Structure formats: C-alpha cells, structure tokens
PDB file of the backbone (N, CA, C, O) and the ligand in Angstrom, with CONECT records:
HET     ZN  A 101       1
ATOM      1  N   UNK A   1      87.154  86.716  84.015  1.00  0.00           N
ATOM      2  CA  UNK A   1      88.057  85.615  84.390  1.00  0.00           C
ATOM      3  C   UNK A   1      87.641  84.324  83.693  1.00  0.00           C
ATOM      4  O   UNK A   1      86.449  84.031  83.592  1.00  0.00           O
ATOM      5  N   UNK A   2      88.577  83.577  83.231  1.00  0.00           N
ATOM      6  CA  UNK A   2      88.251  82.307  82.613  1.00  0.00           C
ATOM      7  C   UNK A   2      88.544  81.158  83.582  1.00  0.00           C
ATOM      8  O   UNK A   2      88.957  81.367  84.723  1.00  0.00           O
ATOM      9  N   UNK A   3      88.319  79.955  83.092  1.00  0.00           N
ATOM     10  CA  UNK A   3      88.313  78.791  83.968  1.00  0.00           C
ATOM     11  C   UNK A   3      89.661  78.549  84.648  1.00  0.00           C
ATOM     12  O   UNK A   3      89.707  78.024  85.761  1.00  0.00           O
ATOM     13  N   UNK A   4      90.756  78.928  83.988  1.00  0.00           N
ATOM     14  CA  UNK A   4      92.063  78.640  84.561  1.00  0.00           C
ATOM     15  C   UNK A   4      92.511  79.716  85.532  1.00  0.00           C
ATOM     16  O   UNK A   4      93.691  79.795  85.875  1.00  0.00           O
ATOM     17  N   UNK A   5      91.573  80.548  85.979  1.00  0.00           N
ATOM     18  CA  UNK A   5      91.902  81.559  86.959  1.00  0.00           C
ATOM     19  C   UNK A   5      92.428  80.907  88.232  1.00  0.00           C
ATOM     20  O   UNK A   5      92.155  79.739  88.507  1.00  0.00           O
ATOM     21  N   UNK A   6      93.186  81.681  89.002  1.00  0.00           N
ATOM     22  CA  UNK A   6      93.771  81.140  90.232  1.00  0.00           C
ATOM     23  C   UNK A   6      92.698  80.696  91.216  1.00  0.00           C
ATOM     24  O   UNK A   6      92.950  79.863  92.087  1.00  0.00           O
ATOM     25  N   UNK A   7      91.510  81.251  91.074  1.00  0.00           N
ATOM     26  CA  UNK A   7      90.414  80.876  91.953  1.00  0.00           C
ATOM     27  C   UNK A   7      90.189  79.368  91.918  1.00  0.00           C
ATOM     28  O   UNK A   7      89.841  78.753  92.926  1.00  0.00           O
ATOM     29  N   UNK A   8      90.394  78.782  90.732  1.00  0.00           N
ATOM     30  CA  UNK A   8      90.098  77.348  90.564  1.00  0.00           C
ATOM     31  C   UNK A   8      91.073  76.451  91.300  1.00  0.00           C
ATOM     32  O   UNK A   8      90.882  75.236  91.343  1.00  0.00           O
ATOM     33  N   UNK A   9      92.112  77.028  91.878  1.00  0.00           N
ATOM     34  CA  UNK A   9      93.019  76.280  92.744  1.00  0.00           C
ATOM     35  C   UNK A   9      92.233  75.722  93.932  1.00  0.00           C
ATOM     36  O   UNK A   9      92.588  74.676  94.475  1.00  0.00           O
ATOM     37  N   UNK A  10      91.169  76.418  94.337  1.00  0.00           N
ATOM     38  CA  UNK A  10      90.424  76.043  95.535  1.00  0.00           C
ATOM     39  C   UNK A  10      89.057  75.432  95.224  1.00  0.00           C
ATOM     40  O   UNK A  10      88.285  75.143  96.138  1.00  0.00           O
ATOM     41  N   UNK A  11      88.754  75.235  93.933  1.00  0.00           N
ATOM     42  CA  UNK A  11      87.458  74.677  93.562  1.00  0.00           C
ATOM     43  C   UNK A  11      87.628  73.610  92.497  1.00  0.00           C
ATOM     44  O   UNK A  11      88.560  73.652  91.693  1.00  0.00           O
ATOM     45  N   UNK A  12      86.709  72.651  92.506  1.00  0.00           N
ATOM     46  CA  UNK A  12      86.662  71.707  91.398  1.00  0.00           C
ATOM     47  C   UNK A  12      85.229  71.663  90.893  1.00  0.00           C
ATOM     48  O   UNK A  12      84.286  71.794  91.673  1.00  0.00           O
ATOM     49  N   UNK A  13      85.066  71.477  89.582  1.00  0.00           N
ATOM     50  CA  UNK A  13      83.734  71.448  88.994  1.00  0.00           C
ATOM     51  C   UNK A  13      83.020  70.173  89.437  1.00  0.00           C
ATOM     52  O   UNK A  13      83.597  69.085  89.430  1.00  0.00           O
ATOM     53  N   UNK A  14      81.767  70.329  89.816  1.00  0.00           N
ATOM     54  CA  UNK A  14      80.941  69.204  90.238  1.00  0.00           C
ATOM     55  C   UNK A  14      80.776  68.221  89.064  1.00  0.00           C
ATOM     56  O   UNK A  14      80.391  68.626  87.967  1.00  0.00           O
ATOM     57  N   UNK A  15      81.070  66.925  89.298  1.00  0.00           N
ATOM     58  CA  UNK A  15      81.043  65.961  88.197  1.00  0.00           C
ATOM     59  C   UNK A  15      79.638  65.738  87.641  1.00  0.00           C
ATOM     60  O   UNK A  15      79.472  65.501  86.444  1.00  0.00           O
ATOM     61  N   UNK A  16      78.627  65.813  88.509  1.00  0.00           N
ATOM     62  CA  UNK A  16      77.257  65.560  88.070  1.00  0.00           C
ATOM     63  C   UNK A  16      76.575  66.799  87.523  1.00  0.00           C
ATOM     64  O   UNK A  16      75.637  66.686  86.734  1.00  0.00           O
ATOM     65  N   UNK A  17      77.027  67.987  87.928  1.00  0.00           N
ATOM     66  CA  UNK A  17      76.401  69.228  87.489  1.00  0.00           C
ATOM     67  C   UNK A  17      77.484  70.271  87.259  1.00  0.00           C
ATOM     68  O   UNK A  17      78.050  70.821  88.204  1.00  0.00           O
ATOM     69  N   UNK A  18      77.764  70.534  85.985  1.00  0.00           N
ATOM     70  CA  UNK A  18      78.881  71.415  85.656  1.00  0.00           C
ATOM     71  C   UNK A  18      78.632  72.874  85.998  1.00  0.00           C
ATOM     72  O   UNK A  18      79.552  73.691  85.948  1.00  0.00           O
ATOM     73  N   UNK A  19      77.392  73.206  86.346  1.00  0.00           N
ATOM     74  CA  UNK A  19      77.123  74.590  86.727  1.00  0.00           C
ATOM     75  C   UNK A  19      77.492  74.828  88.191  1.00  0.00           C
ATOM     76  O   UNK A  19      77.388  75.945  88.696  1.00  0.00           O
ATOM     77  N   UNK A  20      77.925  73.758  88.864  1.00  0.00           N
ATOM     78  CA  UNK A  20      78.283  73.887  90.267  1.00  0.00           C
ATOM     79  C   UNK A  20      79.752  73.533  90.495  1.00  0.00           C
ATOM     80  O   UNK A  20      80.332  72.702  89.795  1.00  0.00           O
ATOM     81  N   UNK A  21      80.324  74.182  91.484  1.00  0.00           N
ATOM     82  CA  UNK A  21      81.708  73.911  91.844  1.00  0.00           C
ATOM     83  C   UNK A  21      81.782  73.597  93.329  1.00  0.00           C
ATOM     84  O   UNK A  21      80.991  74.104  94.125  1.00  0.00           O
ATOM     85  N   UNK A  22      82.750  72.749  93.693  1.00  0.00           N
ATOM     86  CA  UNK A  22      82.896  72.409  95.102  1.00  0.00           C
ATOM     87  C   UNK A  22      84.148  73.051  95.673  1.00  0.00           C
ATOM     88  O   UNK A  22      85.231  72.954  95.096  1.00  0.00           O
ATOM     89  N   UNK A  23      83.988  73.699  96.798  1.00  0.00           N
ATOM     90  CA  UNK A  23      85.119  74.294  97.487  1.00  0.00           C
ATOM     91  C   UNK A  23      85.976  73.178  98.074  1.00  0.00           C
ATOM     92  O   UNK A  23      85.463  72.298  98.766  1.00  0.00           O
ATOM     93  N   UNK A  24      87.270  73.211  97.802  1.00  0.00           N
ATOM     94  CA  UNK A  24      88.132  72.132  98.286  1.00  0.00           C
ATOM     95  C   UNK A  24      88.520  72.329  99.743  1.00  0.00           C
ATOM     96  O   UNK A  24      89.107  71.436 100.356  1.00  0.00           O
ATOM     97  N   UNK A  25      88.198  73.488 100.299  1.00  0.00           N
ATOM     98  CA  UNK A  25      88.542  73.751 101.700  1.00  0.00           C
ATOM     99  C   UNK A  25      87.427  73.291 102.633  1.00  0.00           C
ATOM    100  O   UNK A  25      87.678  72.558 103.589  1.00  0.00           O
ATOM    101  N   UNK A  26      86.177  73.726 102.352  1.00  0.00           N
ATOM    102  CA  UNK A  26      85.081  73.390 103.259  1.00  0.00           C
ATOM    103  C   UNK A  26      84.055  72.469 102.593  1.00  0.00           C
ATOM    104  O   UNK A  26      83.039  72.133 103.202  1.00  0.00           O
ATOM    105  N   UNK A  27      84.316  72.055 101.336  1.00  0.00           N
ATOM    106  CA  UNK A  27      83.475  71.103 100.592  1.00  0.00           C
ATOM    107  C   UNK A  27      82.077  71.627 100.277  1.00  0.00           C
ATOM    108  O   UNK A  27      81.198  70.844  99.917  1.00  0.00           O
ATOM    109  N   UNK A  28      81.853  72.929 100.403  1.00  0.00           N
ATOM    110  CA  UNK A  28      80.572  73.520 100.044  1.00  0.00           C
ATOM    111  C   UNK A  28      80.397  73.506  98.528  1.00  0.00           C
ATOM    112  O   UNK A  28      81.335  73.779  97.779  1.00  0.00           O
ATOM    113  N   UNK A  29      79.165  73.180  98.084  1.00  0.00           N
ATOM    114  CA  UNK A  29      78.850  73.245  96.658  1.00  0.00           C
ATOM    115  C   UNK A  29      78.312  74.629  96.340  1.00  0.00           C
ATOM    116  O   UNK A  29      77.376  75.102  96.986  1.00  0.00           O
ATOM    117  N   UNK A  30      78.900  75.276  95.346  1.00  0.00           N
ATOM    118  CA  UNK A  30      78.497  76.635  94.981  1.00  0.00           C
ATOM    119  C   UNK A  30      78.110  76.661  93.511  1.00  0.00           C
ATOM    120  O   UNK A  30      78.832  76.146  92.657  1.00  0.00           O
ATOM    121  N   UNK A  31      76.956  77.270  93.223  1.00  0.00           N
ATOM    122  CA  UNK A  31      76.569  77.494  91.839  1.00  0.00           C
ATOM    123  C   UNK A  31      77.351  78.690  91.319  1.00  0.00           C
ATOM    124  O   UNK A  31      77.410  79.731  91.973  1.00  0.00           O
ATOM    125  N   UNK A  32      77.944  78.542  90.157  1.00  0.00           N
ATOM    126  CA  UNK A  32      78.762  79.663  89.664  1.00  0.00           C
ATOM    127  C   UNK A  32      78.223  80.224  88.369  1.00  0.00           C
ATOM    128  O   UNK A  32      78.983  80.609  87.480  1.00  0.00           O
ATOM    129  N   UNK A  33      76.890  80.269  88.265  1.00  0.00           N
ATOM    130  CA  UNK A  33      76.304  80.959  87.134  1.00  0.00           C
ATOM    131  C   UNK A  33      75.836  80.024  86.040  1.00  0.00           C
ATOM    132  O   UNK A  33      74.890  79.262  86.236  1.00  0.00           O
ATOM    133  N   UNK A  34      76.479  80.073  84.906  1.00  0.00           N
ATOM    134  CA  UNK A  34      76.009  79.426  83.690  1.00  0.00           C
ATOM    135  C   UNK A  34      75.869  77.918  83.753  1.00  0.00           C
ATOM    136  O   UNK A  34      76.392  77.274  84.663  1.00  0.00           O
ATOM    137  N   UNK A  35      75.159  77.355  82.780  1.00  0.00           N
ATOM    138  CA  UNK A  35      74.924  75.918  82.723  1.00  0.00           C
ATOM    139  C   UNK A  35      75.940  75.227  81.819  1.00  0.00           C
ATOM    140  O   UNK A  35      75.948  73.999  81.732  1.00  0.00           O
ATOM    141  N   UNK A  36      76.795  75.992  81.146  1.00  0.00           N
ATOM    142  CA  UNK A  36      77.847  75.362  80.361  1.00  0.00           C
ATOM    143  C   UNK A  36      79.186  76.052  80.612  1.00  0.00           C
ATOM    144  O   UNK A  36      79.240  77.129  81.206  1.00  0.00           O
ATOM    145  N   UNK A  37      80.263  75.418  80.153  1.00  0.00           N
ATOM    146  CA  UNK A  37      81.606  75.908  80.475  1.00  0.00           C
ATOM    147  C   UNK A  37      81.856  77.313  79.960  1.00  0.00           C
ATOM    148  O   UNK A  37      82.706  78.018  80.502  1.00  0.00           O
ATOM    149  N   UNK A  38      81.130  77.745  78.915  1.00  0.00           N
ATOM    150  CA  UNK A  38      81.385  79.061  78.334  1.00  0.00           C
ATOM    151  C   UNK A  38      80.856  80.193  79.209  1.00  0.00           C
ATOM    152  O   UNK A  38      81.366  81.312  79.155  1.00  0.00           O
ATOM    153  N   UNK A  39      79.843  79.907  80.009  1.00  0.00           N
ATOM    154  CA  UNK A  39      79.283  80.977  80.834  1.00  0.00           C
ATOM    155  C   UNK A  39      79.762  80.891  82.286  1.00  0.00           C
ATOM    156  O   UNK A  39      79.162  81.481  83.184  1.00  0.00           O
ATOM    157  N   UNK A  40      80.837  80.157  82.499  1.00  0.00           N
ATOM    158  CA  UNK A  40      81.390  80.083  83.844  1.00  0.00           C
ATOM    159  C   UNK A  40      81.787  81.466  84.342  1.00  0.00           C
ATOM    160  O   UNK A  40      82.316  82.295  83.603  1.00  0.00           O
ATOM    161  N   UNK A  41      81.518  81.674  85.586  1.00  0.00           N
ATOM    162  CA  UNK A  41      81.946  82.913  86.219  1.00  0.00           C
ATOM    163  C   UNK A  41      82.616  82.571  87.536  1.00  0.00           C
ATOM    164  O   UNK A  41      82.164  81.676  88.251  1.00  0.00           O
ATOM    165  N   UNK A  42      83.681  83.268  87.859  1.00  0.00           N
ATOM    166  CA  UNK A  42      84.360  82.970  89.117  1.00  0.00           C
ATOM    167  C   UNK A  42      83.970  83.934  90.222  1.00  0.00           C
ATOM    168  O   UNK A  42      84.489  83.851  91.335  1.00  0.00           O
ATOM    169  N   UNK A  43      83.021  84.885  89.911  1.00  0.00           N
ATOM    170  CA  UNK A  43      82.714  85.897  90.919  1.00  0.00           C
ATOM    171  C   UNK A  43      82.058  85.294  92.153  1.00  0.00           C
ATOM    172  O   UNK A  43      82.339  85.714  93.276  1.00  0.00           O
ATOM    173  N   UNK A  44      81.167  84.291  91.947  1.00  0.00           N
ATOM    174  CA  UNK A  44      80.528  83.637  93.089  1.00  0.00           C
ATOM    175  C   UNK A  44      81.578  82.897  93.914  1.00  0.00           C
ATOM    176  O   UNK A  44      81.523  82.878  95.144  1.00  0.00           O
ATOM    177  N   UNK A  45      82.535  82.290  93.211  1.00  0.00           N
ATOM    178  CA  UNK A  45      83.600  81.552  93.897  1.00  0.00           C
ATOM    179  C   UNK A  45      84.512  82.519  94.648  1.00  0.00           C
ATOM    180  O   UNK A  45      84.922  82.261  95.780  1.00  0.00           O
ATOM    181  N   UNK A  46      84.818  83.641  93.990  1.00  0.00           N
ATOM    182  CA  UNK A  46      85.637  84.657  94.657  1.00  0.00           C
ATOM    183  C   UNK A  46      84.963  85.167  95.915  1.00  0.00           C
ATOM    184  O   UNK A  46      85.605  85.354  96.948  1.00  0.00           O
ATOM    185  N   UNK A  47      83.621  85.396  95.814  1.00  0.00           N
ATOM    186  CA  UNK A  47      82.880  85.868  96.982  1.00  0.00           C
ATOM    187  C   UNK A  47      82.939  84.864  98.112  1.00  0.00           C
ATOM    188  O   UNK A  47      83.089  85.235  99.276  1.00  0.00           O
ATOM    189  N   UNK A  48      82.819  83.567  97.763  1.00  0.00           N
ATOM    190  CA  UNK A  48      82.872  82.522  98.783  1.00  0.00           C
ATOM    191  C   UNK A  48      84.218  82.565  99.499  1.00  0.00           C
ATOM    192  O   UNK A  48      84.281  82.542 100.728  1.00  0.00           O
ATOM    193  N   UNK A  49      85.299  82.629  98.712  1.00  0.00           N
ATOM    194  CA  UNK A  49      86.641  82.678  99.309  1.00  0.00           C
ATOM    195  C   UNK A  49      86.798  83.910 100.196  1.00  0.00           C
ATOM    196  O   UNK A  49      87.334  83.840 101.303  1.00  0.00           O
ATOM    197  N   UNK A  50      86.313  85.045  99.674  1.00  0.00           N
ATOM    198  CA  UNK A  50      86.449  86.309 100.389  1.00  0.00           C
ATOM    199  C   UNK A  50      85.779  86.241 101.756  1.00  0.00           C
ATOM    200  O   UNK A  50      86.324  86.698 102.761  1.00  0.00           O
ATOM    201  N   UNK A  51      84.542  85.639 101.767  1.00  0.00           N
ATOM    202  CA  UNK A  51      83.758  85.623 103.003  1.00  0.00           C
ATOM    203  C   UNK A  51      84.174  84.508 103.947  1.00  0.00           C
ATOM    204  O   UNK A  51      84.225  84.703 105.162  1.00  0.00           O
ATOM    205  N   UNK A  52      84.475  83.319 103.382  1.00  0.00           N
ATOM    206  CA  UNK A  52      84.702  82.150 104.235  1.00  0.00           C
ATOM    207  C   UNK A  52      86.185  81.855 104.459  1.00  0.00           C
ATOM    208  O   UNK A  52      86.573  81.332 105.504  1.00  0.00           O
ATOM    209  N   UNK A  53      86.995  82.193 103.476  1.00  0.00           N
ATOM    210  CA  UNK A  53      88.420  81.844 103.590  1.00  0.00           C
ATOM    211  C   UNK A  53      89.277  83.045 103.216  1.00  0.00           C
ATOM    212  O   UNK A  53      89.967  83.016 102.196  1.00  0.00           O
ATOM    213  N   UNK A  54      89.244  84.100 104.025  1.00  0.00           N
ATOM    214  CA  UNK A  54      89.948  85.347 103.672  1.00  0.00           C
ATOM    215  C   UNK A  54      91.450  85.162 103.438  1.00  0.00           C
ATOM    216  O   UNK A  54      92.042  85.878 102.630  1.00  0.00           O
ATOM    217  N   UNK A  55      92.073  84.202 104.143  1.00  0.00           N
ATOM    218  CA  UNK A  55      93.512  84.001 103.951  1.00  0.00           C
ATOM    219  C   UNK A  55      93.817  83.511 102.537  1.00  0.00           C
ATOM    220  O   UNK A  55      94.735  83.999 101.877  1.00  0.00           O
ATOM    221  N   UNK A  56      93.013  82.520 102.080  1.00  0.00           N
ATOM    222  CA  UNK A  56      93.210  81.980 100.734  1.00  0.00           C
ATOM    223  C   UNK A  56      92.903  83.034  99.676  1.00  0.00           C
ATOM    224  O   UNK A  56      93.590  83.141  98.660  1.00  0.00           O
ATOM    225  N   UNK A  57      91.841  83.819  99.946  1.00  0.00           N
ATOM    226  CA  UNK A  57      91.465  84.876  99.011  1.00  0.00           C
ATOM    227  C   UNK A  57      92.608  85.874  98.878  1.00  0.00           C
ATOM    228  O   UNK A  57      92.935  86.326  97.781  1.00  0.00           O
ATOM    229  N   UNK A  58      93.202  86.206 100.008  1.00  0.00           N
ATOM    230  CA  UNK A  58      94.311  87.168  99.998  1.00  0.00           C
ATOM    231  C   UNK A  58      95.492  86.617  99.197  1.00  0.00           C
ATOM    232  O   UNK A  58      96.158  87.364  98.480  1.00  0.00           O
ATOM    233  N   UNK A  59      95.752  85.311  99.317  1.00  0.00           N
ATOM    234  CA  UNK A  59      96.879  84.729  98.591  1.00  0.00           C
ATOM    235  C   UNK A  59      96.631  84.779  97.085  1.00  0.00           C
ATOM    236  O   UNK A  59      97.575  84.946  96.313  1.00  0.00           O
ATOM    237  N   UNK A  60      95.365  84.636  96.654  1.00  0.00           N
ATOM    238  CA  UNK A  60      95.042  84.723  95.228  1.00  0.00           C
ATOM    239  C   UNK A  60      95.224  86.147  94.733  1.00  0.00           C
ATOM    240  O   UNK A  60      95.841  86.369  93.691  1.00  0.00           O
ATOM    241  N   UNK A  61      94.692  87.118  95.473  1.00  0.00           N
ATOM    242  CA  UNK A  61      94.809  88.500  95.018  1.00  0.00           C
ATOM    243  C   UNK A  61      96.269  88.943  95.027  1.00  0.00           C
ATOM    244  O   UNK A  61      96.667  89.779  94.216  1.00  0.00           O
ATOM    245  N   UNK A  62      97.075  88.387  95.945  1.00  0.00           N
ATOM    246  CA  UNK A  62      98.499  88.727  95.964  1.00  0.00           C
ATOM    247  C   UNK A  62      99.167  88.239  94.685  1.00  0.00           C
ATOM    248  O   UNK A  62      99.984  88.949  94.099  1.00  0.00           O
ATOM    249  N   UNK A  63      98.820  87.016  94.247  1.00  0.00           N
ATOM    250  CA  UNK A  63      99.379  86.465  93.007  1.00  0.00           C
ATOM    251  C   UNK A  63      98.957  87.326  91.823  1.00  0.00           C
ATOM    252  O   UNK A  63      99.770  87.638  90.953  1.00  0.00           O
ATOM    253  N   UNK A  64      97.664  87.716  91.795  1.00  0.00           N
ATOM    254  CA  UNK A  64      97.158  88.513  90.677  1.00  0.00           C
ATOM    255  C   UNK A  64      97.859  89.872  90.632  1.00  0.00           C
ATOM    256  O   UNK A  64      98.195  90.373  89.559  1.00  0.00           O
ATOM    257  N   UNK A  65      98.072  90.454  91.804  1.00  0.00           N
ATOM    258  CA  UNK A  65      98.763  91.745  91.860  1.00  0.00           C
ATOM    259  C   UNK A  65     100.181  91.614  91.324  1.00  0.00           C
ATOM    260  O   UNK A  65     100.651  92.457  90.560  1.00  0.00           O
ATOM    261  N   UNK A  66     100.866  90.527  91.743  1.00  0.00           N
ATOM    262  CA  UNK A  66     102.239  90.313  91.293  1.00  0.00           C
ATOM    263  C   UNK A  66     102.282  90.144  89.778  1.00  0.00           C
ATOM    264  O   UNK A  66     103.177  90.677  89.121  1.00  0.00           O
ATOM    265  N   UNK A  67     101.313  89.401  89.211  1.00  0.00           N
ATOM    266  CA  UNK A  67     101.255  89.194  87.765  1.00  0.00           C
ATOM    267  C   UNK A  67     101.021  90.511  87.047  1.00  0.00           C
ATOM    268  O   UNK A  67     101.623  90.787  86.009  1.00  0.00           O
ATOM    269  N   UNK A  68     100.132  91.324  87.617  1.00  0.00           N
ATOM    270  CA  UNK A  68      99.806  92.616  87.023  1.00  0.00           C
ATOM    271  C   UNK A  68     101.041  93.513  87.004  1.00  0.00           C
ATOM    272  O   UNK A  68     101.331  94.166  86.001  1.00  0.00           O
ATOM    273  N   UNK A  69     101.762  93.539  88.120  1.00  0.00           N
ATOM    274  CA  UNK A  69     102.974  94.355  88.209  1.00  0.00           C
ATOM    275  C   UNK A  69     104.000  93.862  87.195  1.00  0.00           C
ATOM    276  O   UNK A  69     104.635  94.662  86.508  1.00  0.00           O
ATOM    277  N   UNK A  70     104.163  92.531  87.103  1.00  0.00           N
ATOM    278  CA  UNK A  70     105.109  91.955  86.148  1.00  0.00           C
ATOM    279  C   UNK A  70     104.730  92.349  84.729  1.00  0.00           C
ATOM    280  O   UNK A  70     105.597  92.652  83.910  1.00  0.00           O
ATOM    281  N   UNK A  71     103.421  92.344  84.435  1.00  0.00           N
ATOM    282  CA  UNK A  71     102.939  92.718  83.107  1.00  0.00           C
ATOM    283  C   UNK A  71     103.294  94.162  82.783  1.00  0.00           C
ATOM    284  O   UNK A  71     103.784  94.455  81.693  1.00  0.00           O
ATOM    285  N   UNK A  72     103.043  95.076  83.743  1.00  0.00           N
ATOM    286  CA  UNK A  72     103.334  96.480  83.478  1.00  0.00           C
ATOM    287  C   UNK A  72     104.821  96.733  83.361  1.00  0.00           C
ATOM    288  O   UNK A  72     105.242  97.612  82.609  1.00  0.00           O
ATOM    289  N   UNK A  73     105.633  95.969  84.103  1.00  0.00           N
ATOM    290  CA  UNK A  73     107.082  96.080  83.961  1.00  0.00           C
ATOM    291  C   UNK A  73     107.493  95.715  82.541  1.00  0.00           C
ATOM    292  O   UNK A  73     108.323  96.395  81.936  1.00  0.00           O
ATOM    293  N   UNK A  74     106.909  94.637  82.006  1.00  0.00           N
ATOM    294  CA  UNK A  74     107.204  94.200  80.639  1.00  0.00           C
ATOM    295  C   UNK A  74     106.837  95.285  79.644  1.00  0.00           C
ATOM    296  O   UNK A  74     107.604  95.573  78.725  1.00  0.00           O
ATOM    297  N   UNK A  75     105.654  95.897  79.823  1.00  0.00           N
ATOM    298  CA  UNK A  75     105.207  96.952  78.913  1.00  0.00           C
ATOM    299  C   UNK A  75     106.184  98.122  78.954  1.00  0.00           C
ATOM    300  O   UNK A  75     106.554  98.671  77.916  1.00  0.00           O
ATOM    301  N   UNK A  76     106.599  98.500  80.171  1.00  0.00           N
ATOM    302  CA  UNK A  76     107.531  99.612  80.333  1.00  0.00           C
ATOM    303  C   UNK A  76     108.855  99.317  79.650  1.00  0.00           C
ATOM    304  O   UNK A  76     109.370 100.145  78.899  1.00  0.00           O
ATOM    305  N   UNK A  77     109.414  98.121  79.912  1.00  0.00           N
ATOM    306  CA  UNK A  77     110.703  97.733  79.331  1.00  0.00           C
ATOM    307  C   UNK A  77     110.589  97.706  77.810  1.00  0.00           C
ATOM    308  O   UNK A  77     111.494  98.156  77.106  1.00  0.00           O
ATOM    309  N   UNK A  78     109.478  97.178  77.308  1.00  0.00           N
ATOM    310  CA  UNK A  78     109.251  97.101  75.868  1.00  0.00           C
ATOM    311  C   UNK A  78     109.268  98.477  75.221  1.00  0.00           C
ATOM    312  O   UNK A  78     109.922  98.677  74.197  1.00  0.00           O
ATOM    313  N   UNK A  79     108.546  99.435  75.819  1.00  0.00           N
ATOM    314  CA  UNK A  79     108.479 100.761  75.210  1.00  0.00           C
ATOM    315  C   UNK A  79     109.836 101.445  75.310  1.00  0.00           C
ATOM    316  O   UNK A  79     110.198 102.222  74.427  1.00  0.00           O
ATOM    317  N   UNK A  80     110.589 101.170  76.368  1.00  0.00           N
ATOM    318  CA  UNK A  80     111.926 101.735  76.524  1.00  0.00           C
ATOM    319  C   UNK A  80     112.862 101.186  75.450  1.00  0.00           C
ATOM    320  O   UNK A  80     113.593 101.944  74.812  1.00  0.00           O
ATOM    321  N   UNK A  81     112.838  99.861  75.251  1.00  0.00           N
ATOM    322  CA  UNK A  81     113.711  99.223  74.269  1.00  0.00           C
ATOM    323  C   UNK A  81     113.363  99.690  72.862  1.00  0.00           C
ATOM    324  O   UNK A  81     114.257  99.945  72.055  1.00  0.00           O
ATOM    325  N   UNK A  82     112.049  99.806  72.556  1.00  0.00           N
ATOM    326  CA  UNK A  82     111.672 100.221  71.204  1.00  0.00           C
ATOM    327  C   UNK A  82     112.104 101.662  70.942  1.00  0.00           C
ATOM    328  O   UNK A  82     112.388 102.016  69.798  1.00  0.00           O
ATOM    329  N   UNK A  83     112.160 102.507  71.987  1.00  0.00           N
ATOM    330  CA  UNK A  83     112.644 103.876  71.831  1.00  0.00           C
ATOM    331  C   UNK A  83     114.133 103.889  71.514  1.00  0.00           C
ATOM    332  O   UNK A  83     114.602 104.713  70.730  1.00  0.00           O
ATOM    333  N   UNK A  84     114.874 102.967  72.132  1.00  0.00           N
ATOM    334  CA  UNK A  84     116.316 102.866  71.895  1.00  0.00           C
ATOM    335  C   UNK A  84     116.615 102.601  70.426  1.00  0.00           C
ATOM    336  O   UNK A  84     117.606 103.095  69.887  1.00  0.00           O
ATOM    337  N   UNK A  85     115.747 101.812  69.776  1.00  0.00           N
ATOM    338  CA  UNK A  85     116.003 101.420  68.397  1.00  0.00           C
ATOM    339  C   UNK A  85     115.212 102.250  67.398  1.00  0.00           C
ATOM    340  O   UNK A  85     115.021 101.847  66.251  1.00  0.00           O
ATOM    341  N   UNK A  86     114.751 103.424  67.851  1.00  0.00           N
ATOM    342  CA  UNK A  86     113.923 104.237  66.976  1.00  0.00           C
ATOM    343  C   UNK A  86     114.741 105.056  65.972  1.00  0.00           C
ATOM    344  O   UNK A  86     114.204 105.491  64.954  1.00  0.00           O
ATOM    345  N   UNK A  87     116.025 105.268  66.244  1.00  0.00           N
ATOM    346  CA  UNK A  87     116.840 106.079  65.330  1.00  0.00           C
ATOM    347  C   UNK A  87     116.991 105.365  63.980  1.00  0.00           C
ATOM    348  O   UNK A  87     116.950 104.137  63.903  1.00  0.00           O
ATOM    349  N   UNK A  88     117.164 106.148  62.940  1.00  0.00           N
ATOM    350  CA  UNK A  88     117.282 105.574  61.593  1.00  0.00           C
ATOM    351  C   UNK A  88     118.684 105.795  61.054  1.00  0.00           C
ATOM    352  O   UNK A  88     119.021 106.901  60.633  1.00  0.00           O
ATOM    353  N   UNK A  89     119.495 104.763  61.062  1.00  0.00           N
ATOM    354  CA  UNK A  89     120.893 104.907  60.636  1.00  0.00           C
ATOM    355  C   UNK A  89     121.053 105.164  59.139  1.00  0.00           C
ATOM    356  O   UNK A  89     122.093 105.668  58.714  1.00  0.00           O
ATOM    357  N   UNK A  90     120.049 104.831  58.336  1.00  0.00           N
ATOM    358  CA  UNK A  90     120.213 104.981  56.892  1.00  0.00           C
ATOM    359  C   UNK A  90     119.347 106.110  56.353  1.00  0.00           C
ATOM    360  O   UNK A  90     118.613 105.916  55.384  1.00  0.00           O
ATOM    361  N   UNK A  91     119.423 107.285  56.964  1.00  0.00           N
ATOM    362  CA  UNK A  91     118.647 108.404  56.450  1.00  0.00           C
ATOM    363  C   UNK A  91     119.344 109.000  55.224  1.00  0.00           C
ATOM    364  O   UNK A  91     120.531 108.760  55.007  1.00  0.00           O
ATOM    365  N   UNK A  92     118.609 109.774  54.427  1.00  0.00           N
ATOM    366  CA  UNK A  92     119.135 110.320  53.175  1.00  0.00           C
ATOM    367  C   UNK A  92     119.660 111.738  53.346  1.00  0.00           C
ATOM    368  O   UNK A  92     119.541 112.552  52.430  1.00  0.00           O
ATOM    369  N   UNK A  93     120.249 112.054  54.525  1.00  0.00           N
ATOM    370  CA  UNK A  93     120.600 113.444  54.813  1.00  0.00           C
ATOM    371  C   UNK A  93     121.748 113.943  53.939  1.00  0.00           C
ATOM    372  O   UNK A  93     121.785 115.132  53.623  1.00  0.00           O
ATOM    373  N   UNK A  94     122.662 113.104  53.546  1.00  0.00           N
ATOM    374  CA  UNK A  94     123.829 113.592  52.782  1.00  0.00           C
ATOM    375  C   UNK A  94     123.839 113.138  51.338  1.00  0.00           C
ATOM    376  O   UNK A  94     124.757 113.476  50.591  1.00  0.00           O
TER     377      UNK A  94
HETATM  378 ZN    ZN A 101      84.828  77.015 101.217  1.00  0.00          ZN2+
END
C-alpha cells in the first residue's frame, strides 16, 4: 500500500517526526515503520484501526472490496470486447 491508501483518511503524518502518524479518531501517535516517505507502511495503521476502530476499518475494507470488484469487471469487459473484434475481415481466403 502506498501513502494515498484509504487508510490515510484516518491518519495524518506527524509534523515533527515523519515516521509517525496520528490517528484522527483517538489522536494516538503510531509509528508506521520507516524513517522516510519511501518506507511508509500502512500495516501498523491498519492494525490500529482494526483493533481500536473496527467500524472505520470495515468501511475501508468495504471500499477496497468495491474497487477490486470494479477492477475485475473492467478486466472481464475488456477481454469480452477484444474477443468481439478478433475476427479478421481482410483475410486472403479468396
Ligand atoms: Zn485511533
């Protein structure tokens, strides 16, 4: 997961220490792994939401599930449409 994950809806990066994030619900400061933006991880934040704010966690996973389903629908429609246009009208049969 990268920084723009839905998890960040409930957290903001600590201004004095970028390796820490603050929960916007209970104001707890959580260390989320790396010391720079490239090694950010949302797993610690996800765990916090899961344990302390199950309702919010559920709303995030619901969004992710919906996005995943939408993605697979797109893949399915794409492969269906490309099959429709697979015939070759200019073959050298005659
Ligand atoms: Zn919290």
